[in-house]
N, C-alpha and C positions, 0 to 999 in steps of 0.2 A: 554485592552489586557487580554485575558485568558490563561490559560495553562492546557494542557490535555495529558493524555497518554492512548493509546489503545494498550494493549497487550505488552506494554513495548515501543512501537513507540511513542515518544513525540513531541508535537507540541505546537505552539503558535497559538492563533486566533485572528484575528482582524476584529470586526464587523465595516464596511465602508457601511452597506446598506443603510444609508440615506447621504451618502456623495460619493466623489470619489477622487481618489489620482492618480498620475500618475506612470508608472513603475517604473521610478528612485526611486520615494519616497519609493514604495512598497520594492524594493530591498534594500533600506537604512534601512528601518525598519527590515526586515528580517535579515540583518547583523549585526544590533545593540541590537536586541532581542532574536535571535535564541540560540546563544552560546552553551550550551549543549543539545539543544533540535535537532531535526531531520528535522523539516520543520516548514512552516507557513502556515496557511489558510486564505484567505481574503473572509469575508462573503459579497456577493454583491447581487444586485437585476437587473435583465436585462429584459426588457419586463414584467414585474412583476412576474418572477419566481426567486428563489434565485439561485445564481452562486457562485460556490467553485474556487476562483483562488487559485492555490498551487504553493508553492515555495518551492525548496530545501534550506538547512540550508545556502549553498554557494552563495545564491541569484539568482540562474538558476530556470527558471519556468519550471514546469513539467505538462504534461495534465491530470495527474491522480495519486492518491495515494488511495489504498485500505483502509486501518486503517484510512488514514486522512478523507477519505469520510464518516466513521462510527462516527468519532468525528463530523464533520458537521452536520449530520443528528441529532445527538445526541443534539447540540447545539440548532439546530432549534426547537426540540421538547421539551426539557427540560428547556433550559434557555429562549428562545423567546416565547415558548409556541405556536408555530405556528404548526397546524394539516395539515402538507404536507406531501406527499407521494414520491416528485420526487425533484430533484433539477438539474440544468444544471453544466457540467464540460466541459473542453477541449476534452474529450473522448467522449462526448456525453451526454445524458440524463440518469441520475442515479436515481433508485427506491430504497426507504430504508422502513424498517418497525421495529418496536419492538416485539421481541418474546421472552417470559419469562424474561424478564428484559435485554435481550440481544439485541444489534444492528446488523440488517442484512442489507447487502448493495447488490443489485444485480449488479454484476460486468459487465465492458463493454464485449461487444462480441469479445473473443479471435480470434487471427488469425491463421492460420492452422500452427502446430508446423512443424518446419524444423529440420531434423536430420542432426548434424555436429559434427565433431570431431576438437579439437583444442587444443594444449599444452597437448596431451595424455588424454584428458577428452572428452568421447563422452557424447553428451547431445542433447537437443532440444530448438532450439529458436524460441519464440513465443512473441506475444505482447498480455497483457492484460492490456489496458489502455497505459502502457509503456512495452518497451522491455525488455525481461527477456531470460536468458540462465538456463536451468534446467539440472543439471548431478546428477547421482546417484553414491553415494560412500559406501563403506563398514562402514564407521564410521565418521560422521561428526565432533566429537569432536577432531578429529586427524588432522583435516584440518587446514593449517596455512593460514586461510582466508582472512587476511590482506596483505599477500604477493601473494598468488595464484590469489585470488578475484581480487585485483587490476590488475595484470597483463591481466586476462581475460576480465576484465571491458574495459581497454583501447583497447583490440584487437577488442571487439565485440559492444562497446559503448551500454552495457546493464548491467542490474541487474545480479548479478549471484548467483546462488541458488545452494546449495550444500544439497543433500538430501539423509537420510537414510530411508530405508523402515524398519519398525518394526514389521509391520504385514500387512494383508490384505488390511485394510483401514486405518492404522497409519503411520504417516510420521514425522520425524525430520528433521527441515530445519534451515540452517543458510545463511543469505544472505549479499552479500557485495553489498551494494545501491550506485549507480548513484547520484551525487549530494551531497550526505553525505560522500562520498569517503573513506567508511570503513563499518564496520559490524555493523547492527543495531540489536537492540533486537529482533525485529519482523519487518516482512513485508506482508502486507496484498496482495498486487497483486503477490508478489513472492510465497507466501504460494497458492494463488490461481492457479499459473501457474504450480507449483509442482503438486497440487492436479487432475490437469487436466490432466498430464501426467499419473499418477497413474491409472486414469480413473476408480474410485469405486463411487457409488452414493453418499456416504458420507464420507468425509476424516477428521480423526482428525489430526491436524497440531500440533506438539509441538515446540515450539521457547525458546528462552532464556527469553522472556518476559512472556510467558504464553502458554495458548492453544487455537487456532482458530479452527472454523469447515468451512468446504467447502462443501457446498450442490450442487450437479449436478441433476438438475430439467430439465423437459421437455423445460421450457421457458428461461432456461440460467443456469449461476453458482452465487451461493449466498455465501457470505462471513460473517461469525457469530463471534462475539466476544464482551468483556466488553469494557467498555470505562469509565474512571475516571478524574475528574475534581481536577488537582492537581497544 
């Protein structure tokens, strides 16, 4: 078992690429080892390609995790010394690369954003590997996120992102995450969802855990940030 943090998002990683365990065993490992971590990554191999199986800290499986995917790619490149550019997830094939010491992951193709209003919050519901609700507020620091976020999460069954626009291409984001059932220091897919709504070519995302960048390119959306082995 290894421990990593990616922009404040913290994970445990289990390499089971040379063996296999049941879903019940995975859930048991997650509940026993995540503790104060946000989730768990299982490194597997399927038909010769690496596969990321992701579990939230509550033992529920999620099809994707943006910062988790960056950790997964970091592990393959730096720990296993595997010269790979892609891996499988339940949200599809994911491509990664290292640029100036940072890990870039091509995010799953997002769904078309649906504009909705709920509990006096107007925003957008979209899927970036997992479902997200993005709502813009005047000051994210004043949001009682574990109260409001919890209420919205239960109604929408989605991760809830409160976003403050600081400049044309800079936003500050706080996320209440499904499966963690609380605020996390960072959320990669939530940052990407928020940047997609902002709709600038390159978006700087400030989170409690640090800074992420979302690049909106012709072939898709890329999430950039650091990874630490801690």
